[in-house]
N, C-alpha and C positions, 0 to 999 in steps of 0.2 A: 617319362617313358609311361606305354598306352596300357592300361590295366584291365585285364580278362573280364568282362560284362557279370562274367557268373559270380566272382568276388565280389561287386558290388552289389548285385539281387539278389545274391543269396547268403550275404553277412550271418542273418541270424543262424543257417548251416552252420559258419564257424564259430558260433556262441553255446551253440546247442552241441557240436565236438569237444572244443573244451570245457562246458561243463561235465563230457562221457567221461575227459580225461581224465578230470581232478576224482567223478565216482570208481574209475580204478585205479591210482593212486593211491586213494582210501583205504583201497581193497590190496592192495599192495603189500599196506603198513599192518593191515589185518592181519596177512600171512607172516608175515615177523613175529608180530606178538604172539600170533598160535603156538608159531618154532619156536618165540624163548620163552612159552611159557609148559615145553615140554610135552606140548600133547599131542596127535598125530602128525610125523614128518610127511606123511599121504596126503595131508589133507592142507599142512602149509604150506609147502612145495607147490602142489598143483595151485592154490591162488596166488600166488607168487608171479608163476609163470602163467596163466593166465594173465593178472594184469602188467606184464610186461607186453604183451602180443599185442592186447587193446593198446595200451600209453601206446605204441606202435605205430598201430593201424589208428589212431586219433592224429595220432604227429603229420600221418603221410598226408589223410583226409585233406589238414584245413592248410597245411603245403602246399596240395594240389592246387588246391579252389582259392590262392591268392597267388598264380604265377603268374607272370605278364602273357600275354597276348608275344612274345619273343621267345620267348619259352615255351610255351607250354603247347597254345595256338596252332602258331605258328607253321611248326613242320605238319602239324597235321592238314591244316590248310592246303599247304605245299601237295604234299601227296593225295589229294580229295580234286583240288583242282586241278591236276595235275595233266589233263586235255583241256586245250582253248575251246572257251564260245565263241560260238561262232557273233557277239556283237563288239565282242571284245580282244579276243587278242589272235583270231585267222585274216589273213590281210587280203590280198585281191592276188587270185591265180599267178601266177608266175608259169604255171605249164603249161593251161589251157584259154583258148579266147571266146568268150563268147558273141555270135551275129544274130541277127534279125534281117530275114528276106520279107518282104511281104509292103504292098502301095495302096493295094484298098480297106476301109474302112475295118476297121477290131470288130466295132457291134454288126456289120452285115457279112462279112466275110471273113469271122476266125480263121475257120479251115484252110487261108489260104496264105497266111502267115505259117515258115519256118524259123525253124531254130537248126544252130551250125557247131559247131565247135572244133577250134582246131588246135593241135598240136605244136605249140611256139614252141619246142623242145630238141635235140639235136637225138633224142633217144626213143627208144619205143619203149609205146607205154600198154601195157595189157589189163583187161578188167577196169575199165575206167567206167564210173560211178561217180551220178551227179546227183544228191538228195533228195528226196521230194521237196515240192515245197507247198506250204498251206497257206489260205487266203488271211487277209487282217484279220475278217467277223470269227472263218473255222470253217466256214460248211463246206469247201470243197481244198481239195488237192491236189498238182501235176503230182505226176510222180514219170520218168526219166525209165528208159530200157536202157541197159548195162551196153556199152560198145565192147564188147570183146579183144581189138587191139589196133593199136593208132600207130600210122607210120611219123616217124617226122615230116613237120609241116604238112601231116595228111589232115582237111575239112570235112569232117564227117556231119550228114544231119542226126537232129539228132530227133528218136522218135519216142515220143512223149504221150500220156493220157490223160483227163482231164477229168477226175475222178469224185461224185459229191458225199459226203461224210454223214449228212443223215438219210435215214430210215425212209422218209417218206421221197426223197430225192435219186435215191440207186436205183431206179426203173427206167427216169428223165435222163438224158446225153445231156453232157455240160458238155464247154466247150474255154474256150479262156476267154471270148467276153463277161460270159457266168463268172468264174474268177476274176474274173480287175472289176465286176460290180458290188463284191461281197466286201466294203471293206463299212466303217463305223464314221468314215470321212472326219476325224479329227485327225489336228495338223495340216490341215486344208486334201482336199483330196483328186486336185490335180494329175499328182504325179505319184503312182505308188510302187514301192522301189523293195525286191524281196531278192536273199541274198539266197543260193544254190551251192551247197557243200558242194566239192569235191573230191574225192577220193580214186586213187588209183594202185598196181603194182606196176614196182621196174621190171627191164628185164630179166627169165632167171631168178624175179624172188618171190617169195612167197607170202610176202610182208604187205599188209597197205599202207600206203603212203597218203598225209596228211595234203590232198592240193589246193589248199585255199578256197579262196568264196569269187564265184562268181556274180551277177548281178543284174537285172534283168529289172524294166521299167514300162509300167503302163500309164500310157499317157490317154488322160481318160477323157480331158477337151479334143485331144485333137487323133481316136483315136486310133491308138496305135502301137507299136511296144519299142522298143529301145534299149541303148545297152550300155552310151556309154557315159562319161561322169557319174559310173557307181562306185567309186575309189571317195571324191567327191563327197556322193551325199553320205556316204557312209562314216568317214571322218565328219560331219555337220549332224549326223542322229548319235553320237558317240556324242559331242560334244552337248548338246541338247538334253539327253544323258545323266549326265554328270552337271551340271546347270541347275535340271529337277530334284537330282540327288543332293546339292548341299542347299539347300534351298527352304 
């Protein structure tokens, strides 16, 4: 059984709790002696009651610190991480399909490239939102405008803005190529993949739903955008992250 890290790293606290426990046991004995000597009933009863409460608190403290993860922390972590993270639990969207259109080089004609999403379900989707995407280093973000309604099978062009996040760049215009070049170069710099979170509402519902992920790739060498192979890349990235975590 896997034990709580707190129980190992704070073993000294358990020992201190045990010492406190012994102190209050002695206090309880003193209260009994006080009553036995026919002195103040109030003082003796107070000493015994205080000692009993303190003993119970010390026992609970020691027991809580030594609980295994399977009983103490597991329920907390399950609730705390109930929302799936983008890199571990969400899957490629089965609601929308992302496509790109453009033929000119991205570095010289970034405005020529257009993004489209298609509702690949047989139901109407409302308030379709694609989450913002931050560049690798973090100097730029891409923000997408909300799509009020999408009919089944409908293809809609995405309206977006590339926004500089640094104060010195706020007055300058930014485009997709600026976003693409803002990377550290780690792990190879030819293909830069980014995940886009999708959220929508079903017809007649006010509850937002998780629509999974859409993947977009900046092909730096060929100066173009593409979307195919996002699921393969995501699986490989997760596998690499697991290897790094265990090494």
